[in-house]
C-alpha positions in Angstrom: 28.3 -0.5 -56.0 25.2 0.8 -57.7 22.0 -1.0 -56.5 19.5 -2.1 -59.1 16.0 -3.3 -58.0 15.1 -6.9 -59.1 12.9 -7.2 -62.1 10.2 -9.1 -60.1 9.9 -6.3 -57.6 10.7 -3.3 -59.7 7.3 -1.8 -59.4 7.4 -2.0 -55.6 10.9 -0.7 -54.9 12.6 1.7 -57.2 16.4 2.2 -57.6 16.4 5.2 -55.3 14.4 3.4 -52.6 16.6 0.3 -52.9 19.7 2.4 -52.3 18.1 4.2 -49.5 16.9 1.0 -47.9 20.5 -0.4 -48.0 21.9 2.5 -46.1 19.1 2.5 -43.6 19.6 -1.2 -43.0 23.3 -0.5 -42.5 22.5 2.0 -39.8 19.9 -0.3 -38.2 22.5 -3.1 -38.2 25.0 -0.8 -36.5 22.7 -0.3 -33.6 20.9 -3.7 -33.5 24.2 -5.6 -34.0 25.7 -4.0 -30.9 23.4 -6.0 -28.6 24.9 -9.4 -29.1 28.4 -8.3 -28.1 27.0 -6.9 -24.9 25.0 -10.0 -24.1 27.7 -12.4 -25.1 30.6 -10.7 -23.5 28.8 -10.1 -20.2 26.1 -12.9 -20.1 28.5 -15.5 -18.9 30.3 -13.2 -16.4 27.0 -11.9 -14.9 25.8 -15.5 -15.0 28.7 -16.6 -12.9 27.7 -14.1 -10.3 24.0 -14.8 -10.2 23.7 -18.5 -11.0 23.4 -21.1 -8.3 26.0 -23.3 -10.1 28.9 -22.6 -12.4 27.5 -24.9 -15.1 24.6 -22.5 -15.6 26.9 -19.5 -16.1 26.3 -19.3 -19.9 22.6 -20.0 -19.7 21.7 -16.3 -20.3 23.7 -16.3 -23.5 22.2 -19.7 -24.5 18.7 -18.4 -23.9 19.4 -15.4 -26.1 20.6 -17.6 -28.9 17.6 -20.0 -28.3 15.2 -17.0 -28.2 16.7 -15.9 -31.5 16.4 -19.3 -33.1 12.8 -19.8 -31.9 11.8 -16.3 -33.1 12.9 -16.9 -36.7 9.7 -18.6 -37.7 7.3 -16.1 -36.0 9.4 -13.2 -37.3 9.2 -14.6 -40.8 5.4 -15.0 -40.5 5.1 -11.3 -39.3 7.3 -10.2 -42.2 5.1 -12.1 -44.7 1.8 -10.8 -43.3 2.7 -7.3 -42.2 5.8 -6.5 -44.2 9.4 -6.2 -43.1 9.2 -2.7 -41.8 6.4 -3.4 -39.3 8.1 -6.6 -38.1 11.4 -4.8 -37.6 9.9 -1.9 -35.6 8.2 -4.5 -33.4 11.5 -6.3 -32.9 13.3 -3.1 -31.9 10.5 -2.3 -29.4 10.9 -5.8 -27.8 14.7 -5.3 -27.8 14.2 -2.2 -25.7 11.9 -3.9 -23.3 14.3 -6.9 -23.1 17.2 -4.6 -22.1 15.2 -3.0 -19.4 14.2 -6.4 -18.0 17.8 -7.6 -18.0 18.9 -4.4 -16.2 16.3 -5.0 -13.6 17.5 -8.6 -13.1 21.0 -7.5 -12.5 19.9 -4.7 -10.1 17.8 -7.2 -8.1 20.4 -10.0 -8.3 17.7 -12.2 -9.8 19.1 -14.8 -12.2 15.7 -15.8 -13.6 14.8 -12.2 -14.5 18.1 -11.6 -16.1 17.7 -14.8 -18.2 14.2 -13.6 -19.2 15.6 -10.3 -20.5 18.3 -12.0 -22.6 15.8 -14.6 -23.9 13.4 -11.8 -25.0 16.2 -10.0 -26.8 16.3 -13.0 -29.1 13.3 -11.8 -31.1 15.1 -8.5 -31.9 18.1 -10.5 -32.7 16.1 -12.6 -35.2 14.9 -9.4 -36.9 18.5 -8.0 -37.0 19.8 -11.2 -38.6 17.2 -11.0 -41.4 18.4 -7.5 -42.4 20.9 -9.2 -44.7 18.0 -11.0 -46.5 16.0 -7.8 -46.7 18.9 -6.3 -48.7 18.8 -9.2 -51.2 15.0 -8.6 -51.7 15.7 -5.3 -53.5 18.7 -6.1 -55.7 19.4 -8.1 -58.8 20.5 -11.8 -58.2 24.1 -11.1 -59.2 24.3 -8.3 -56.6 23.1 -10.3 -53.6 26.5 -11.1 -52.2 27.6 -7.5 -52.4 24.3 -6.4 -50.8 24.8 -8.9 -47.9 28.4 -7.8 -47.5 27.3 -4.1 -47.3 24.7 -4.8 -44.6 27.3 -6.6 -42.6 29.5 -3.5 -42.7 27.0 -2.1 -40.2 28.4 -4.8 -37.8 31.7 -3.1 -37.9 30.2 0.0 -36.3 28.3 -2.4 -33.9 31.7 -4.0 -33.0 32.8 -0.6 -31.7 29.6 0.5 -30.1 28.8 -2.8 -28.2 32.1 -3.3 -26.3 32.5 0.4 -25.6 29.0 0.5 -24.1 30.2 -2.3 -21.8 33.4 -0.4 -20.8 31.6 3.0 -20.3 28.6 1.8 -18.4 29.7 -1.3 -16.5 30.2 0.7 -13.2 27.1 3.0 -13.6 25.7 1.2 -10.5 28.6 0.4 -8.2 26.6 -2.1 -6.2 25.3 -3.9 -9.4 28.2 -4.2 -12.0 27.1 -4.3 -15.6 23.5 -3.2 -15.0 24.2 0.0 -16.9 25.5 -2.0 -19.9 22.1 -3.7 -20.3 20.4 -0.3 -19.9 22.6 0.8 -22.8 21.4 -2.1 -24.8 17.8 -0.9 -24.3 18.8 2.6 -25.4 20.4 1.3 -28.6 17.2 -0.5 -29.6 15.3 2.7 -28.9 17.6 4.6 -31.2 17.0 2.1 -34.0 13.2 2.6 -34.0 13.1 5.8 -36.2 15.6 4.4 -38.6 13.5 1.3 -39.2 10.3 3.3 -39.5 11.9 5.2 -42.5 12.3 1.9 -44.5 10.4 1.7 -47.8 10.0 -2.0 -48.2 7.8 -3.9 -50.7 4.2 -4.8 -49.6 3.9 -8.1 -47.6 5.2 -11.0 -49.7 1.9 -12.8 -49.7 0.3 -9.8 -51.5 3.0 -9.4 -54.2 4.8 -12.7 -55.0 3.4 -15.3 -57.3 4.7 -18.4 -58.9 5.2 -22.1 -58.2 6.2 -22.9 -54.6 7.9 -26.2 -53.8 7.3 -27.9 -50.5 9.8 -26.8 -47.9 10.8 -30.4 -47.4 11.8 -30.7 -51.0 14.0 -27.6 -50.9 15.5 -28.7 -47.6 16.6 -32.1 -49.1 18.3 -30.6 -52.1 22.1 -31.1 -52.0 22.8 -27.4 -52.5 20.6 -26.4 -49.5 22.0 -29.1 -47.2 25.6 -28.1 -47.9 25.0 -24.4 -47.8 23.1 -24.5 -44.5 25.7 -26.9 -43.0 28.5 -24.5 -43.9 26.5 -21.6 -42.3 25.7 -23.7 -39.2 29.3 -24.8 -38.6 30.7 -21.3 -39.3 28.3 -19.6 -36.9 28.1 -22.4 -34.4 31.8 -22.7 -33.9 32.2 -19.0 -33.7 29.6 -18.8 -31.0 31.0 -21.8 -29.2 34.5 -20.2 -28.9 33.4 -16.6 -28.4 31.0 -17.6 -25.5 33.8 -19.5 -23.7 36.6 -17.1 -24.5 35.8 -14.3 -21.9 35.5 -16.8 -19.1 38.6 -18.7 -20.2 40.5 -15.4 -20.3 39.4 -14.4 -16.8 40.1 -17.9 -15.6 43.7 -17.6 -16.9 44.3 -14.4 -14.9 43.4 -11.8 -17.5 41.1 -8.9 -16.6 37.4 -8.4 -17.5 38.5 -5.3 -19.4 41.0 -7.3 -21.4 38.3 -9.9 -22.1 35.9 -7.2 -23.3 38.6 -5.8 -25.6 39.3 -9.2 -26.9 35.6 -9.5 -27.9 35.8 -6.1 -29.4 38.7 -7.1 -31.6 36.9 -10.3 -32.5 33.7 -8.5 -33.5 35.7 -5.9 -35.5 37.4 -8.8 -37.3 33.9 -10.3 -37.9 32.7 -7.3 -39.8 35.7 -5.3 -41.1 36.2 -7.7 -44.1 32.7 -7.0 -45.2 34.0 -4.0 -47.2 35.5 -6.5 -49.7 34.0 -9.9 -49.0 31.3 -9.4 -51.6 33.9 -8.5 -54.2 36.0 -11.6 -53.3 32.9 -13.8 -53.7 32.2 -12.2 -57.1 35.7 -12.9 -58.2 36.5 -16.3 -56.6 33.1 -17.8 -56.0 30.9 -18.5 -53.0 32.2 -21.9 -52.3 35.9 -20.8 -52.4 35.4 -18.0 -50.0 33.3 -20.2 -47.6 36.2 -22.7 -47.7 38.7 -20.0 -46.9 36.5 -18.9 -43.9 36.5 -22.4 -42.5 40.2 -22.8 -42.9 40.7 -19.5 -40.9 38.4 -20.8 -38.1 40.6 -23.9 -37.9 43.6 -21.7 -37.8 42.1 -19.8 -34.8 41.7 -23.1 -33.0 45.4 -24.0 -33.6 46.6 -20.6 -32.3 44.5 -21.0 -29.2 46.1 -24.4 -28.6 49.6 -22.7 -28.8 49.3 -20.9 -25.5 47.3 -19.0 -22.9 48.9 -15.5 -23.2 46.8 -12.5 -24.0 48.1 -12.4 -27.6 47.1 -16.1 -28.1 43.5 -15.3 -27.0 43.3 -12.1 -29.0 44.9 -13.5 -32.1 42.7 -16.5 -32.0 39.6 -14.4 -31.6 40.6 -12.2 -34.6 41.2 -15.2 -36.8 37.9 -16.6 -35.7 36.1 -13.3 -36.6 37.6 -13.1 -40.1 36.9 -16.8 -40.7 33.3 -16.3 -39.6 32.9 -13.4 -42.0 34.0 -15.3 -45.0 32.3 -18.6 -44.0 28.9 -17.1 -43.0 28.6 -14.5 -45.8 29.7 -17.1 -48.3 27.2 -19.7 -47.0 24.4 -17.1 -46.8 25.0 -16.2 -50.5 24.9 -19.9 -51.3 21.5 -20.2 -49.6 20.0 -17.4 -51.7 20.6 -19.5 -54.8 18.4 -22.3 -53.5 15.0 -20.7 -53.6 12.7 -18.7 -55.9 11.2 -15.3 -54.9 8.0 -17.0 -54.0 9.9 -19.4 -51.6 12.3 -17.0 -50.0 10.5 -16.1 -46.7 10.1 -19.7 -45.5 13.5 -20.9 -46.7 15.2 -17.9 -45.1 13.4 -18.7 -41.9 14.4 -22.4 -42.0 18.0 -21.4 -42.6 18.1 -19.1 -39.6 16.2 -21.6 -37.4 18.9 -24.2 -38.1 21.8 -21.8 -37.8 20.7 -20.1 -34.6 19.3 -23.2 -33.0 22.7 -24.7 -33.3 24.3 -21.5 -32.0 22.0 -21.8 -28.9 23.2 -25.3 -28.2 26.8 -24.4 -28.9 26.8 -21.4 -26.5 25.3 -23.5 -23.7 27.5 -26.4 -24.4 30.6 -24.3 -24.3 30.1 -23.3 -20.7 29.7 -26.9 -19.7 32.7 -28.1 -21.7 34.9 -25.2 -20.4 34.1 -26.3 -16.8 34.5 -30.0 -17.4 37.2 -30.4 -20.1 38.9 -27.1 -20.5 39.8 -24.5 -23.1 42.2 -26.7 -25.1 39.5 -29.4 -25.6 37.0 -26.9 -27.0 39.5 -25.8 -29.6 40.6 -29.3 -30.5 37.1 -30.6 -31.1 36.4 -28.1 -33.8 39.0 -29.4 -36.2 37.4 -32.7 -37.4 34.0 -30.9 -37.8 35.6 -28.3 -40.1 37.3 -31.1 -42.1 33.9 -32.8 -42.7 32.3 -29.5 -43.9 35.3 -28.8 -46.2 34.7 -32.3 -47.8 31.1 -31.5 -48.3 31.9 -28.2 -50.0 34.5 -29.9 -52.2 31.8 -32.5 -53.3 29.3 -29.7 -54.1 31.9 -27.8 -56.1 32.7 -30.9 -58.1 29.0 -31.7 -58.6 28.4 -28.2 -59.9 31.4 -28.4 -62.2 30.2 -31.6 -63.7 26.7 -30.3 -64.1 28.0 -27.2 -65.9 30.2 -29.3 -68.3 29.0 -29.6 -71.8 27.6 -32.9 -72.8 27.8 -34.8 -76.1 30.4 -34.3 -78.8 
């Protein structure tokens, strides 16, 4: 795909810089995207060791997701005032510090310190999640889905790096298992700093973007925004819900920690590997159709999980969950980019991510409680009616758009 800069930003970002930024963001995504697999695959397991009660085991993961959600608005403000590059560099610096704090928490056996480290990592996570929107800032509107898809390819590399860091470093301190993995998380953020510094992004949006700006409430009430965000919330929320509970469920069913980590690795690979062609599928079949396919695959993952507790049931379910998330989340993100103008993009992107990752934080914490009180089967059963509701909403939106596009008169 040849990247063309958007007409409204052509003076700020040329075609060469746009192409260069895309690949730098892919590299930054590869490093920054490796942190969540480390936190998610180990947060619950370390939490079980350090927490005073089993119901708090997933609190470190939930605090990471909550930190991410709460950081979306501050991160967006920094991007608007300072520019994306400065905000992203600051995010990577905080990501490095967060990894060091989490490492210290594990070494000291201090649950509160460990939770502080995972929560601080949320700001870096908020910056990493916005890389996909940074890519859309420098391309033509019809290339947005392909640009998003290309950035998400970086997650494929992250899917390899993150779990392998866990496997290689988990025994670096024999008396403090997994402390080395969080030190590795800090090192990955440090490696991302020079890459982010090389970005050539447009000046801060407040200095360059003009035009009518609708109130955020008006945009948030529009049917297209409501359905798009709901699809993104459910796609990401269910994925986080199941992925957070899966490692603990696997260990509880007699599988090893290594098998659980590999299961997460296969899952994250499945999350990002389709990104090579998701953008092309969206261009051919439409954003709504691919989002629907993603949700159907997530439902299929739940049905497979209900079929048994063998290793292949867990791994197969996680793989289907990953592919479903890819189609559902990229499709929903592409739908959101159609709901705002260039002058509105920063605040709408921030609201979208606040809603998505706020839900993810609740889901990751709730999964630990539900796993301990109701079991793995209940978790997978409860997702099915929710998916059915979102599919109905997407069907309504598709019908509404079809009717709006139909010629009137005779």
